[in-house]
C-alpha positions as CSV (number, residue, x, y, z in Angstrom):
1,M,18.3,-7.1,6.9
2,T,18.6,-6.7,3.2
3,D,17.2,-3.8,1.2
4,A,14.6,-6.0,-0.3
5,E,13.5,-7.2,3.1
6,R,13.4,-3.5,4.4
7,H,11.3,-2.5,1.3
8,Q,8.8,-5.4,1.9
9,L,8.5,-4.5,5.6
10,Y,7.9,-0.9,4.7
11,Y,5.2,-1.8,2.2
12,E,3.5,-4.2,4.6
13,R,3.4,-1.5,7.3
14,R,2.1,1.1,4.9
15,E,-0.6,-1.3,3.8
16,E,-1.6,-1.9,7.4
17,Q,-1.6,1.9,8.1
18,E,-3.8,2.6,5.0
19,R,-6.3,-0.1,6.0
20,H,-6.5,1.5,9.5
21,L,-7.0,4.9,8.0
22,A,-9.8,3.5,5.8
23,T,-11.6,2.1,8.8
24,H,-11.5,5.5,10.4
25,A,-12.1,7.7,7.4
26,G,-14.7,10.4,7.7
27,S,-16.2,9.9,4.3
28,P,-16.8,7.1,1.8
29,E,-14.4,8.8,-0.7
30,G,-11.7,8.9,1.9
31,R,-12.3,5.2,2.7
32,I,-12.0,4.3,-1.0
33,V,-8.7,6.3,-1.4
34,H,-7.2,4.6,1.6
35,L,-8.3,1.1,0.5
36,E,-6.8,1.7,-3.0
37,L,-3.5,2.8,-1.4
38,A,-3.6,-0.3,0.8
39,D,-4.1,-2.5,-2.3
40,R,-1.2,-0.8,-4.1
41,Y,1.2,-1.3,-1.1
42,A,0.1,-4.9,-0.9
43,A,1.0,-5.3,-4.6
44,L,4.4,-3.6,-4.0
45,A,5.1,-6.0,-1.1
46,Q,4.4,-9.0,-3.4
47,D,6.5,-7.5,-6.2
48,R,9.5,-6.7,-4.1
49,G,11.8,-9.2,-5.7
50,S,10.9,-8.6,-9.2
51,D,12.4,-6.0,-11.7
52,R,8.9,-4.8,-12.4
53,R,7.9,-1.6,-10.5
54,S,4.3,-0.9,-9.7
55,R,3.1,2.7,-9.7
56,L,1.1,4.3,-6.9
57,T,-1.5,6.0,-9.1
58,I,-5.1,6.6,-8.0
59,R,-7.8,6.9,-10.6
60,V,-10.6,9.3,-9.6
């Protein structure tokens, strides 16, 4: 497995985990944060082959 494949797998798993956490969040704010993180990980998984690096920033 290449580094790029490992990174993509990691980002896909983290996206899945964040969506699960959003489903079980105790507050609407927690749900929003976890969904935003899931979206960021999904974007990172798509960008895995490019030179561009996405940032994991959350705007509050």
